C-alpha positions as a Markdown table, in Angstrom:
| # | Residue | x | y | z |
|---|---|---|---|---|
| 1 | Met | 169.9 | 35.8 | -71.6 |
| 2 | Glu | 167.8 | 33.2 | -73.6 |
| 3 | Pro | 164.6 | 34.5 | -75.0 |
| 4 | Asn | 161.6 | 33.0 | -73.4 |
| 5 | Tyr | 160.4 | 30.1 | -75.2 |
| 6 | Arg | 157.1 | 31.1 | -75.9 |
| 7 | Glu | 158.1 | 34.8 | -77.2 |
| 8 | Met | 159.8 | 32.1 | -80.1 |
| 9 | Val | 157.0 | 30.1 | -81.0 |
| 10 | Thr | 154.5 | 31.8 | -83.9 |
| 11 | Met | 151.6 | 31.0 | -85.7 |
| 12 | Asp | 153.3 | 33.1 | -89.0 |
| 13 | Pro | 153.5 | 30.6 | -92.0 |
| 14 | Ser | 153.7 | 32.8 | -94.3 |
| 15 | Gly | 157.0 | 31.5 | -95.1 |
| 16 | Phe | 155.7 | 27.9 | -95.8 |
| 17 | Val | 154.9 | 26.0 | -98.7 |
| 18 | Leu | 153.3 | 22.6 | -99.6 |
| 19 | Leu | 156.4 | 20.5 | -100.1 |
| 20 | Ser | 154.4 | 18.5 | -102.5 |
| 21 | Asp | 154.4 | 22.2 | -104.8 |
| 22 | His | 158.4 | 21.7 | -104.8 |
| 23 | Val | 158.6 | 18.2 | -105.0 |
| 24 | Pro | 155.8 | 16.7 | -106.9 |
| 25 | Gly | 157.5 | 13.2 | -107.2 |
| 26 | Ala | 158.0 | 12.9 | -103.2 |
| 27 | Ile | 156.0 | 9.8 | -102.0 |
| 28 | Gln | 154.0 | 11.9 | -98.7 |
| 29 | Glu | 153.6 | 9.2 | -95.1 |
| 30 | Ile | 152.7 | 11.3 | -93.1 |
| 31 | Arg | 152.8 | 9.2 | -90.0 |
| 32 | Tyr | 152.0 | 11.6 | -87.2 |
| 33 | Phe | 148.5 | 12.1 | -89.1 |
| 34 | Thr | 147.8 | 8.2 | -88.6 |
| 35 | Thr | 147.8 | 6.0 | -85.3 |
| 36 | Tyr | 151.0 | 4.4 | -86.8 |
| 37 | Asn | 153.8 | 6.1 | -84.6 |
| 38 | Phe | 155.5 | 5.5 | -80.9 |
| 39 | Val | 152.3 | 7.8 | -79.5 |
| 40 | Gly | 149.7 | 5.2 | -81.2 |
| 41 | Asp | 147.1 | 8.4 | -81.4 |
| 42 | Arg | 147.2 | 10.6 | -84.3 |
| 43 | Ile | 149.1 | 13.6 | -82.9 |
| 44 | Glu | 147.6 | 17.1 | -82.0 |
| 45 | Gly | 148.1 | 19.4 | -84.6 |
| 46 | Tyr | 148.4 | 16.6 | -87.8 |
| 47 | Glu | 144.8 | 18.4 | -89.1 |
| 48 | Glu | 145.6 | 16.9 | -92.4 |
| 49 | Pro | 148.4 | 13.8 | -94.5 |
| 50 | Cys | 150.5 | 16.8 | -96.0 |
| 51 | Ala | 153.8 | 18.0 | -95.6 |
| 52 | Leu | 154.3 | 21.5 | -94.8 |
| 53 | Ile | 158.4 | 23.0 | -94.6 |
| 54 | Thr | 160.0 | 26.3 | -95.4 |
| 55 | Lys | 160.2 | 28.0 | -99.2 |
| 56 | Glu | 164.2 | 27.2 | -98.4 |
| 57 | Ala | 164.5 | 23.6 | -97.4 |
| 58 | Ala | 161.8 | 23.0 | -100.4 |
| 59 | Arg | 163.7 | 24.5 | -103.3 |
| 60 | Ala | 167.3 | 22.3 | -101.6 |
| 61 | Leu | 165.0 | 18.8 | -101.1 |
| 62 | Ala | 163.8 | 19.4 | -105.0 |
| 63 | Gln | 167.7 | 19.6 | -105.7 |
| 64 | Val | 167.6 | 15.8 | -103.6 |
| 65 | Ser | 164.9 | 15.0 | -105.4 |
| 66 | Gly | 166.3 | 16.0 | -108.8 |
| 67 | Glu | 169.1 | 14.2 | -107.7 |
| 68 | Met | 167.7 | 10.5 | -106.6 |
| 69 | Ala | 165.1 | 10.6 | -109.6 |
| 70 | Ala | 168.5 | 10.5 | -111.8 |
| 71 | Leu | 169.6 | 7.4 | -110.3 |
| 72 | Gly | 166.1 | 6.0 | -109.9 |
| 73 | Tyr | 164.8 | 6.7 | -106.8 |
| 74 | Arg | 162.1 | 8.7 | -104.9 |
| 75 | Leu | 162.2 | 10.4 | -101.6 |
| 76 | Lys | 159.3 | 9.4 | -99.3 |
| 77 | Ile | 158.7 | 11.9 | -96.6 |
| 78 | Phe | 157.3 | 10.7 | -92.5 |
| 79 | Asp | 157.7 | 14.2 | -91.3 |
| 80 | Ala | 158.5 | 17.8 | -91.8 |
| 81 | Tyr | 157.0 | 21.1 | -90.1 |
| 82 | Arg | 155.9 | 19.9 | -86.8 |
| 83 | Pro | 153.8 | 22.3 | -84.5 |
| 84 | Ala | 155.1 | 23.3 | -81.2 |
| 85 | Thr | 151.5 | 21.7 | -80.1 |
| 86 | Ala | 152.5 | 18.4 | -81.4 |
| 87 | Val | 155.8 | 18.3 | -79.5 |
| 88 | Lys | 154.2 | 19.4 | -76.5 |
| 89 | His | 151.9 | 16.2 | -77.3 |
| 90 | Phe | 155.1 | 13.6 | -77.2 |
| 91 | Val | 156.2 | 15.9 | -73.7 |
| 92 | Leu | 153.3 | 15.1 | -72.3 |
| 93 | Trp | 152.9 | 11.5 | -73.4 |
| 94 | Gly | 156.6 | 10.9 | -72.6 |
| 95 | Ile | 156.1 | 12.2 | -69.1 |
| 96 | Glu | 152.5 | 11.5 | -67.8 |
| 97 | Asp | 150.4 | 9.0 | -70.4 |
| 98 | Leu | 151.9 | 5.1 | -68.5 |
| 99 | Asp | 150.5 | 3.9 | -72.1 |
| 100 | Leu | 153.0 | 1.5 | -74.2 |
| 101 | Arg | 151.0 | -0.3 | -75.9 |
| 102 | Met | 153.6 | 0.8 | -79.6 |
| 103 | Lys | 156.7 | -0.1 | -77.4 |
| 104 | Pro | 157.3 | -3.0 | -78.8 |
| 105 | Tyr | 157.5 | -1.2 | -82.4 |
| 106 | Phe | 159.1 | 1.5 | -81.6 |
| 107 | Tyr | 160.9 | 1.4 | -78.3 |
| 108 | Pro | 161.7 | -2.4 | -77.5 |
| 109 | Asp | 164.4 | -2.4 | -75.6 |
| 110 | Leu | 164.1 | 1.4 | -74.1 |
| 111 | Asp | 161.8 | 3.0 | -71.2 |
| 112 | Lys | 160.1 | 6.4 | -71.8 |
| 113 | Thr | 162.8 | 8.1 | -70.1 |
| 114 | Asp | 165.2 | 7.3 | -72.2 |
| 115 | Leu | 163.9 | 8.6 | -75.2 |
| 116 | Phe | 164.3 | 12.2 | -73.5 |
| 117 | Glu | 167.3 | 11.2 | -72.0 |
| 118 | Arg | 168.8 | 9.5 | -75.8 |
| 119 | Gly | 167.5 | 12.7 | -77.6 |
| 120 | Tyr | 164.6 | 11.2 | -79.5 |
| 121 | Ile | 162.4 | 13.3 | -78.2 |
| 122 | Ala | 163.1 | 17.4 | -77.9 |
| 123 | Ser | 161.2 | 19.5 | -75.7 |
| 124 | Arg | 162.0 | 22.1 | -78.5 |
| 125 | Ser | 161.5 | 20.0 | -82.1 |
| 126 | Ser | 164.4 | 21.9 | -85.3 |
| 127 | His | 160.9 | 20.6 | -87.1 |
| 128 | Ser | 159.1 | 23.4 | -85.1 |
| 129 | Arg | 161.3 | 25.5 | -87.2 |
| 130 | Gly | 160.3 | 24.0 | -90.3 |
| 131 | Ser | 163.0 | 23.2 | -92.1 |
| 132 | Thr | 163.6 | 19.8 | -90.7 |
| 133 | Val | 162.7 | 16.3 | -92.3 |
| 134 | Asp | 162.5 | 13.1 | -92.1 |
| 135 | Leu | 162.6 | 10.6 | -94.9 |
| 136 | Thr | 163.9 | 7.7 | -97.2 |
| 137 | Leu | 164.7 | 6.3 | -100.2 |
| 138 | Leu | 162.0 | 4.6 | -103.0 |
| 139 | Asp | 163.2 | 2.2 | -105.3 |
| 140 | Met | 161.1 | 3.4 | -108.8 |
| 141 | Gly | 162.1 | -0.3 | -109.9 |
| 142 | Thr | 160.5 | -2.1 | -107.4 |
| 143 | Gly | 158.3 | 0.6 | -105.6 |
| 144 | Lys | 159.5 | -0.5 | -101.9 |
| 145 | Glu | 161.6 | 1.5 | -99.6 |
| 146 | Leu | 165.3 | 1.2 | -99.6 |
| 147 | Asp | 166.4 | -1.5 | -96.6 |
| 148 | Met | 168.0 | 0.7 | -94.5 |
| 149 | Gly | 168.8 | -1.9 | -91.7 |
| 150 | Gly | 165.6 | -0.1 | -89.2 |
| 151 | Pro | 162.3 | 1.9 | -89.6 |
| 152 | Phe | 161.9 | 5.4 | -89.7 |
| 153 | Asp | 161.0 | 6.4 | -85.8 |
| 154 | Leu | 162.8 | 3.2 | -84.3 |
| 155 | Phe | 164.3 | 4.8 | -81.3 |
| 156 | Ser | 167.8 | 2.0 | -80.9 |
| 157 | Glu | 171.4 | 2.6 | -81.5 |
| 158 | Ile | 170.0 | 0.3 | -84.8 |
| 159 | Ser | 169.0 | 4.1 | -85.9 |
| 160 | His | 172.5 | 5.8 | -85.4 |
| 161 | Pro | 173.6 | 6.7 | -89.1 |
| 162 | Asp | 176.7 | 5.1 | -88.3 |
| 163 | Tyr | 175.7 | 1.7 | -86.8 |
| 164 | Arg | 177.5 | -1.0 | -88.5 |
| 165 | Gly | 175.6 | -4.4 | -87.0 |
| 166 | Ile | 173.9 | -4.2 | -90.1 |
| 167 | Ser | 174.2 | -5.4 | -93.8 |
| 168 | Asp | 176.6 | -3.5 | -96.1 |
| 169 | Glu | 174.1 | -2.9 | -98.2 |
| 170 | Gln | 171.8 | -1.3 | -95.9 |
| 171 | Tyr | 174.7 | 0.7 | -94.4 |
| 172 | Glu | 175.7 | 2.2 | -98.6 |
| 173 | Asn | 171.4 | 3.1 | -99.1 |
| 174 | Arg | 172.1 | 5.4 | -95.6 |
| 175 | Met | 175.0 | 6.9 | -96.9 |
| 176 | Leu | 173.4 | 7.2 | -100.3 |
| 177 | Leu | 170.5 | 9.9 | -98.4 |
| 178 | Arg | 172.9 | 11.0 | -96.0 |
| 179 | Ser | 175.5 | 12.0 | -99.2 |
| 180 | Ala | 172.7 | 13.6 | -101.0 |
| 181 | Met | 171.5 | 15.7 | -98.5 |
| 182 | Leu | 174.5 | 16.4 | -97.3 |
| 183 | Arg | 175.8 | 18.0 | -101.1 |
| 184 | Asn | 172.0 | 20.2 | -101.1 |
| 185 | Gly | 172.8 | 21.9 | -97.7 |
| 186 | Phe | 171.1 | 19.1 | -95.0 |
| 187 | Asp | 172.8 | 18.7 | -91.9 |
| 188 | Pro | 172.3 | 14.8 | -90.4 |
| 189 | Ile | 171.8 | 14.4 | -86.4 |
| 190 | Asp | 173.8 | 11.3 | -85.0 |
| 191 | Cys | 170.6 | 9.2 | -83.5 |
| 192 | Glu | 168.5 | 9.4 | -86.7 |
| 193 | Trp | 169.5 | 8.0 | -90.1 |
| 194 | Trp | 166.5 | 10.1 | -91.3 |
| 195 | His | 166.5 | 13.1 | -89.6 |
| 196 | Phe | 168.3 | 16.2 | -91.5 |
| 197 | Thr | 167.7 | 20.0 | -90.9 |
| 198 | Leu | 168.9 | 22.6 | -93.7 |
| 199 | Arg | 172.0 | 24.3 | -92.8 |
| 200 | Ser | 170.9 | 27.6 | -93.7 |
| 201 | Glu | 167.2 | 27.2 | -92.4 |
| 202 | Pro | 165.5 | 30.8 | -92.6 |
| 203 | Tyr | 164.0 | 30.8 | -89.0 |
| 204 | Pro | 167.0 | 28.9 | -86.5 |
| 205 | Asp | 164.7 | 31.4 | -83.2 |
| 206 | Thr | 161.5 | 31.1 | -84.4 |
| 207 | Tyr | 159.3 | 27.6 | -83.2 |
| 208 | Phe | 155.6 | 27.5 | -85.2 |
| 209 | Glu | 152.5 | 26.2 | -83.9 |
| 210 | Phe | 149.7 | 26.6 | -86.6 |
| 211 | Pro | 148.6 | 23.4 | -87.8 |
| 212 | Val | 149.8 | 21.2 | -90.4 |
| 213 | Ser | 146.8 | 21.6 | -93.3 |
| 214 | Ser | 147.0 | 23.7 | -96.5 |
| 215 | Ala | 144.6 | 25.9 | -95.9 |
| 216 | Tyr | 146.7 | 27.8 | -93.3 |
| 217 | Leu | 149.4 | 28.7 | -96.6 |
| 218 | Lys | 148.9 | 31.7 | -98.9 |
| 219 | Arg | 149.0 | 29.8 | -102.6 |
């Protein structure tokens, strides 16, 4: 019998670190701390614009960062650990909130119900297990993000990693990121080019809900 979800949720942050301590070269743009996201408000549980992640995922991501730096790229992080309270915020917004102000930017061709049915929003997120990261690559020469053919959190077929209705260069940029993540122990999903989870994640059956803030970590 599957355990009760609430029994799988904990507030213990002892296995987590600040991503910046392990991947100091990464740029961070924590979207859910801002209002520029598909909801349009700061998301519950995001108290500080920093990325938290499990120690194991941080070490693997440092390897990715090193590989990419040798090619002239930096990692840019949009999200990492996501509290269970934030996921609840997404779900309630999707079910109960009639606000559609961010629809033109993040889900222009879909209804809110489609976001759940197509896997863009889940009632239990791998992010809440602490070893998932949303990221892209930034060109150190130009200071700009690589063109991936579609932005972070665009809920559309365009965001599928294998979507071929984009230019060859855009597709190759996606594959550059994907290959580096795969080599270093991360697995992708089929609907978001930016989303990767550590294959050997340390907490595969545990969901965390302490807030995103360095104040909760033992340093």
